[in-house]
SENUPA-575148 format. One record per residue (C-alpha): y, z, x. Coordinates in Angstrom, 3 decimals, decimal comma. Example, Ala and Ser with C-alpha at 12.3 -4.5 7.8 and 13.67 -1.06 7.14 Angstrom:
REM residues 2
<volo py="-4,500" pz="7,800" px="12,300"/>
<volo py="-1,060" pz="7,140" px="13,670"/>
***
This chain:
REM residues 144
<volo py="0,000" pz="0,000" px="0,000"/>
<volo py="2,360" pz="0,738" px="2,916"/>
<volo py="1,832" pz="-2,752" px="4,381"/>
<volo py="2,614" pz="-4,384" px="1,016"/>
<volo py="5,825" pz="-2,344" px="0,635"/>
<volo py="6,884" pz="-3,223" px="4,186"/>
<volo py="6,294" pz="-6,942" px="3,566"/>
<volo py="8,148" pz="-6,694" px="0,272"/>
<volo py="11,097" pz="-4,986" px="2,008"/>
<volo py="11,168" pz="-7,667" px="4,720"/>
<volo py="11,048" pz="-10,429" px="2,086"/>
<volo py="13,865" pz="-8,816" px="0,083"/>
<volo py="16,027" pz="-8,378" px="3,191"/>
<volo py="15,446" pz="-12,035" px="4,102"/>
<volo py="16,463" pz="-13,136" px="0,602"/>
<volo py="19,586" pz="-10,963" px="0,707"/>
<volo py="20,540" pz="-12,292" px="4,153"/>
<volo py="20,018" pz="-15,903" px="3,052"/>
<volo py="22,079" pz="-15,277" px="-0,094"/>
<volo py="24,903" pz="-13,739" px="1,936"/>
<volo py="24,922" pz="-16,716" px="4,311"/>
<volo py="24,939" pz="-19,210" px="1,432"/>
<volo py="27,720" pz="-17,336" px="-0,353"/>
<volo py="29,750" pz="-17,336" px="2,845"/>
<volo py="29,319" pz="-21,083" px="3,264"/>
<volo py="30,194" pz="-21,729" px="-0,376"/>
<volo py="33,311" pz="-19,546" px="-0,135"/>
<volo py="34,425" pz="-21,378" px="3,026"/>
<volo py="34,173" pz="-24,702" px="1,187"/>
<volo py="35,997" pz="-23,488" px="-1,899"/>
<volo py="38,619" pz="-21,620" px="0,150"/>
<volo py="39,865" pz="-24,900" px="1,624"/>
<volo py="42,690" pz="-26,337" px="-0,449"/>
<volo py="45,204" pz="-29,135" px="-0,610"/>
<volo py="48,096" pz="-26,744" px="0,124"/>
<volo py="49,228" pz="-28,654" px="3,215"/>
<volo py="49,330" pz="-31,919" px="1,278"/>
<volo py="51,348" pz="-30,769" px="-1,741"/>
<volo py="54,178" pz="-33,095" px="-2,700"/>
<volo py="54,970" pz="-36,808" px="-2,681"/>
<volo py="53,859" pz="-39,098" px="0,120"/>
<volo py="54,687" pz="-42,752" px="0,828"/>
<volo py="52,710" pz="-45,107" px="2,996"/>
<volo py="54,311" pz="-45,493" px="6,431"/>
<volo py="56,664" pz="-48,461" px="6,423"/>
<volo py="57,684" pz="-47,987" px="2,784"/>
<volo py="60,841" pz="-46,319" px="1,500"/>
<volo py="60,385" pz="-43,030" px="-0,360"/>
<volo py="63,457" pz="-43,738" px="-2,497"/>
<volo py="61,925" pz="-47,010" px="-3,700"/>
<volo py="58,719" pz="-45,245" px="-4,782"/>
<volo py="59,710" pz="-41,803" px="-6,122"/>
<volo py="62,513" pz="-40,195" px="-8,098"/>
<volo py="63,436" pz="-36,587" px="-8,738"/>
<volo py="63,804" pz="-35,401" px="-12,313"/>
<volo py="65,091" pz="-31,839" px="-12,058"/>
<volo py="62,544" pz="-30,074" px="-9,854"/>
<volo py="59,791" pz="-32,610" px="-10,568"/>
<volo py="58,935" pz="-35,647" px="-8,460"/>
<volo py="57,559" pz="-38,733" px="-10,204"/>
<volo py="57,029" pz="-42,434" px="-9,620"/>
<volo py="59,914" pz="-44,773" px="-10,335"/>
<volo py="57,417" pz="-47,287" px="-11,768"/>
<volo py="53,861" pz="-45,995" px="-11,419"/>
<volo py="52,294" pz="-49,313" px="-12,409"/>
<volo py="54,590" pz="-51,359" px="-10,183"/>
<volo py="53,150" pz="-53,338" px="-7,313"/>
<volo py="55,467" pz="-51,567" px="-4,852"/>
<volo py="53,894" pz="-48,146" px="-5,481"/>
<volo py="52,334" pz="-47,219" px="-2,186"/>
<volo py="52,427" pz="-43,471" px="-2,486"/>
<volo py="50,565" pz="-40,487" px="-3,835"/>
<volo py="51,696" pz="-37,289" px="-5,496"/>
<volo py="49,618" pz="-34,172" px="-4,889"/>
<volo py="50,128" pz="-31,275" px="-7,300"/>
<volo py="47,680" pz="-28,402" px="-7,099"/>
<volo py="44,224" pz="-29,977" px="-7,149"/>
<volo py="45,513" pz="-33,201" px="-8,752"/>
<volo py="46,137" pz="-36,389" px="-6,762"/>
<volo py="48,066" pz="-39,102" px="-8,612"/>
<volo py="48,010" pz="-42,611" px="-7,224"/>
<volo py="49,518" pz="-45,796" px="-8,626"/>
<volo py="46,313" pz="-46,722" px="-10,453"/>
<volo py="44,365" pz="-43,494" px="-10,981"/>
<volo py="44,543" pz="-39,731" px="-11,253"/>
<volo py="41,981" pz="-37,618" px="-9,414"/>
<volo py="41,062" pz="-33,948" px="-9,366"/>
<volo py="39,701" pz="-32,331" px="-6,209"/>
<volo py="36,316" pz="-30,817" px="-7,064"/>
<volo py="35,268" pz="-29,717" px="-3,565"/>
<volo py="37,064" pz="-29,618" px="-0,243"/>
<volo py="35,498" pz="-29,264" px="3,186"/>
<volo py="37,675" pz="-28,629" px="6,210"/>
<volo py="36,674" pz="-29,493" px="9,778"/>
<volo py="39,596" pz="-28,990" px="12,135"/>
<volo py="42,360" pz="-31,395" px="11,131"/>
<volo py="40,139" pz="-33,363" px="8,704"/>
<volo py="39,710" pz="-32,546" px="5,021"/>
<volo py="36,900" pz="-34,277" px="3,153"/>
<volo py="37,465" pz="-34,115" px="-0,577"/>
<volo py="35,129" pz="-34,846" px="-3,479"/>
<volo py="37,353" pz="-36,294" px="-6,181"/>
<volo py="36,738" pz="-36,868" px="-9,880"/>
<volo py="38,957" pz="-39,859" px="-10,666"/>
<volo py="39,924" pz="-41,780" px="-13,764"/>
<volo py="41,998" pz="-44,871" px="-14,375"/>
<volo py="42,727" pz="-46,951" px="-17,449"/>
<volo py="39,395" pz="-48,742" px="-17,181"/>
<volo py="36,909" pz="-46,434" px="-15,448"/>
<volo py="36,103" pz="-42,981" px="-14,114"/>
<volo py="33,800" pz="-41,510" px="-11,490"/>
<volo py="33,448" pz="-39,380" px="-8,387"/>
<volo py="34,387" pz="-40,442" px="-4,887"/>
<volo py="34,489" pz="-38,707" px="-1,511"/>
<volo py="37,391" pz="-39,461" px="0,814"/>
<volo py="39,043" pz="-37,869" px="3,831"/>
<volo py="42,499" pz="-36,913" px="5,035"/>
<volo py="43,426" pz="-36,290" px="8,670"/>
<volo py="46,404" pz="-33,950" px="9,041"/>
<volo py="48,698" pz="-35,219" px="11,775"/>
<volo py="51,444" pz="-32,615" px="11,545"/>
<volo py="55,142" pz="-33,457" px="11,513"/>
<volo py="54,983" pz="-34,516" px="7,841"/>
<volo py="52,264" pz="-37,156" px="8,243"/>
<volo py="48,606" pz="-37,619" px="7,341"/>
<volo py="46,042" pz="-40,402" px="7,469"/>
<volo py="43,747" pz="-41,319" px="4,600"/>
<volo py="40,389" pz="-42,911" px="5,412"/>
<volo py="37,070" pz="-43,588" px="3,763"/>
<volo py="34,207" pz="-41,547" px="5,155"/>
<volo py="32,096" pz="-44,589" px="6,046"/>
<volo py="34,977" pz="-46,239" px="7,950"/>
<volo py="37,050" pz="-43,559" px="9,718"/>
<volo py="38,514" pz="-46,145" px="12,088"/>
<volo py="40,346" pz="-47,811" px="9,188"/>
<volo py="43,093" pz="-45,405" px="8,174"/>
<volo py="46,326" pz="-45,630" px="6,210"/>
<volo py="49,171" pz="-43,372" px="7,373"/>
<volo py="51,486" pz="-41,554" px="4,975"/>
<volo py="54,768" pz="-39,711" px="5,451"/>
<volo py="56,041" pz="-36,817" px="3,360"/>
<volo py="58,834" pz="-37,708" px="0,952"/>
<volo py="59,233" pz="-34,517" px="-1,080"/>
<volo py="57,457" pz="-31,199" px="-1,050"/>
***
């Protein structure tokens, strides 16, 4: 009976340790946020004033459906682009790179997509697709 209790104790401790490790990993993933990316961003080479306008304390697109819209607005966990609105479902941080699982919807479709952002500092970031990190689009901060 003593051997069975000892094995049971060891098994329970192993389960508790594994649970603690998994909870720690899950909390690290959910603790990452889009805080550093909050605000309006225009693609490098494009004029912020041609893309966004201020309405009181709120930033918005001048013409969201216009072909000149080359920016994104990040508010909380929401990312608004010219053609779609996405919500960050999960965020993983590895140094200066954030990989984000997004639930997106447009006028014609919806679905999940994973994409990445590289924080460059000095009011800039790069956006790239996970499968092609060498192809990146740079953005500059317009409004926070």
